[in-house]
Each structure stands twice: as structure tokens, then as C-alpha cells.
N, C-alpha and C positions, 0 to 999 in steps of 0.2 A: 391547561394543566388542571387535573382533577385534584380536589382537596378532600380527603377522607378523614373524618373526625370520629374518634372512638373515645367514649368516657367509661372508665372502669369503676363499677360499684356505685355509680350515681348517674343522674340524668342531667346532661348539660342543657342549659336554656338556649333559646334561639339567639339571644343577644350575644352570648359568648361564642357560639358557632359562627355567627356573622362577623364578629371581631377577628376570629382566627382566619376565616376565609379572606377577609380584607388584608390582613397582615401578610399572610402567606402568598396571596395573589400579587403583592408588590415584588415578590422575588423574580417575577418575569422580567423586570427591568434590568436585572443583573445577568440573567441567563435565560434566553427564550426557548431553550429546548428541554425544559424540565418536564418530565413525563407525568409524575404525580407526587403528591405530598400526603404522607400518612401522619396524622397527629393523634397521639394517645395521651389522654388526660387521666391522672389518678391522684388519689389522696394518700398522703403518707402519715401514718399514725406513729409518730415518735415523740413520746412524752406528752406534754400538754398542748403543744403547738401543732396544729395540723397543717403541714406544708403542702403546697400544691406542686405536683410534678407534671411537666409537659415534655413529652418526647416527640421529636419531629424527625421523620425520615424522608428525604427528598430522593426520588429516583431520577437520575440523569443518565444519558446514554453511556453504558458501560460501567456504571458505578452507582453506589448509594451513599448519600451524605447523611450523617446521623448526629443529632445533638439531644442532650437530656439536661433540662434545667429545673431547678427547684426554687420556688419563691413563696411569698406569703399569699399571692393571688395568682390566678391563672393568667390574667392579662400581663402581669409583670414577667411571669415565666415565659410566655409567648414572645414578649418583646426581647428578652435576653436570648431566647433561642433563635429568633430572626437575625439578631446582630451576629451571633456565632455563625449562622448559616451563610450570611453575606460574605464573611471572611472566607469560609470554606469554598463558596462558589467562585470567588475571585481567584483563589489558589487553583481550583479545578480548571478554570478557564485558562490560566497561565500555563498549567501543565499541558493542556490540550494544544495550545499555540506552540509550545516548545517541541512537541512531537511532529509538527507539520514541517 
């Protein structure tokens, strides 16, 4: 699986990109036919707190799974996104099994 990381209006450091690739890479244990993962990181300027937004789109055969999470840090946002994607992948696999 390819992991493509894009950061909007800032430069993500290598440590953050490595963390993302490690977390997203673990998704293979739930579903081994993931084609690619696209991760978009952006900063939200709402008031005084700058929230971090992580959007993750997984391309699986015949469908795309998408999740958008907003947290205080990118690491927390990626953790939340991975948890949501795990649930989506499990539901996707169950739907695939029901159609067979």
C-alpha cells in the first residue's frame, strides 16, 4: 500500500510523516487489499486555538473510505482517524462477504 502525505500551508517534518506511515501501514492487518492512502494535513484558524485537521482517504477495490478528524495535535488526529477507518474497513469487509 502506498501512503501519500500532503501538508497544506506548512512543511511536515520527517518524524510526523514517519508516524503517519507507521499508523496507516497497520491498516493492512485489517484489510490486505488497500490500494493507497492519501493523508492531507492542514491547520484550522478558528479563534485563538489552532486545531490540526487530518483527512485520510483509503482507496479499496471499488470504493473509497474517507475520514476527517480535528484535534489539538496531528498525532491525536491521526490516531482518531485510524480508529474510525478500522471500523469502516470492518464494515466494508462484512459488506463484501455478504455479496458473495
